[in-house]
C-alpha positions in Angstrom: 14.1 2.4 -26.6 13.7 0.9 -23.0 10.3 -0.3 -21.7 8.6 2.0 -19.2 9.7 1.9 -15.7 7.9 2.2 -12.6 9.5 4.3 -9.7 8.4 4.0 -6.1 5.9 6.9 -5.4 6.2 9.0 -2.2 2.7 9.4 -0.9 2.0 10.5 2.7 -1.3 9.2 4.0 -3.5 9.7 7.3 -5.0 7.1 9.5 -7.7 8.0 11.8 -7.3 5.8 14.7 -10.2 3.6 15.3 -11.8 4.0 11.9 -12.1 1.4 9.1 -10.1 2.9 6.0 -9.3 1.9 2.6 -6.1 3.1 0.7 -6.3 2.8 -3.2 -3.1 3.3 -5.3 -3.3 3.5 -8.9 0.2 2.9 -10.1 1.4 4.2 -13.5 4.6 3.7 -15.4 7.0 6.3 -16.8 4.9 6.2 -20.0 2.0 7.6 -18.0 0.0 4.6 -18.5 -1.5 2.0 -16.0 1.2 -0.6 -14.9 -0.1 -4.2 -15.3 0.3 -6.4 -12.4 -2.1 -9.1 -13.3 1.1 -11.6 -13.3 2.2 -10.6 -10.1 2.5 -13.4 -7.5 2.0 -11.1 -4.4 1.0 -7.6 -3.6 1.4 -6.3 0.0 1.2 -3.3 2.2 3.0 -2.9 5.4 2.9 -0.5 8.2 6.2 -0.2 10.4 6.6 1.8 13.7 9.7 3.3 12.2 12.2 2.8 9.3 13.9 -0.5 10.2 11.6 -1.0 13.0 8.8 -3.4 13.9 5.7 -4.3 11.4 2.6 -3.1 13.3 0.3 -4.1 10.3 0.2 -5.6 6.9 -2.1 -7.0 4.5 -1.8 -8.9 1.3 -4.0 -8.0 -1.7 -6.1 -10.3 -3.9 -6.7 -9.4 -7.6 -10.3 -8.6 -8.5 -11.2 -8.3 -4.6 -11.7 -5.2 -2.5 -11.3 -2.8 -5.2 -8.2 -4.3 -6.8 -7.6 -4.4 -10.4 -4.2 -5.5 -10.9 -4.2 -5.3 -14.7 -5.0 -1.8 -14.5 -2.6 -0.8 -11.9 -5.2 -0.5 -9.1 -3.9 -1.9 -5.5 -6.2 -1.7 -2.7 -5.9 -2.3 1.0 -8.5 -2.0 3.8 -7.4 -1.6 7.6 -10.2 -2.6 10.3 -11.1 -0.1 13.0 -9.8 -2.8 15.4 -6.4 -2.7 13.8 -6.1 0.9 13.3 -7.1 1.4 17.0 -3.9 -0.3 17.9 -1.8 2.3 16.3 -1.0 5.2 18.6 1.7 7.3 16.7 3.0 8.2 13.4 4.5 5.5 11.4 5.8 4.6 7.9 4.6 2.1 5.1 5.2 0.7 1.9 3.5 -1.3 -0.8 5.5 -4.0 -2.7 4.9 -6.1 -5.7 6.3 -9.5 -6.1 6.5 -10.3 -9.9 6.0 -13.9 -11.3 9.9 -14.4 -11.2 10.2 -13.4 -7.4 11.5 -9.8 -8.0 10.3 -7.3 -5.6 9.5 -3.8 -6.4 8.4 -1.1 -4.1 5.7 0.9 -5.7 4.5 3.3 -2.9 6.1 4.5 0.2 5.6 7.4 2.9 4.4 8.4 6.1 1.5 7.4 8.0 0.2 10.4 10.0 -2.0 8.9 12.9 -4.8 11.2 14.1 -6.8 10.2 17.4 -10.5 9.5 16.7 -12.4 12.0 18.7 -15.8 10.2 18.5 -16.2 6.9 20.4 
C-alpha cells in the first residue's frame, strides 16, 4: 500500500480590494488526515495577474506564526489593505510547499475574484 498523497486543491477565493484579509488553508492527504509540513523548508502563496503572467503579490509563511500550524496542515497568509488596494482585476493564485529535499508541491490554486471596496 502506498503512502497517502496530497493533490492540489482548486479553491477559488475572494479579495475585497483595500481590505486586510487572511486566507487559511487546511491541507489533508488522500487518507483524509492533516498533512504534516513541519519539516518543510518553505511555504509560499503567490497571486498572479494571469497564468504565466506577472506576480502581483506573494508571501512566505512561517510555522507557528500568523495562524500557521504546519504539523496539522494549516497554512495561513495575510494580505494588508495597502497591498490588496493595488489589485484591480481578477487574478489567479497558488500555494506551494517546498520540502526539506527541495521538492516543490502545489497544494492549493484557483482564481481570485477581486471586488472593489465600496466604503472608503
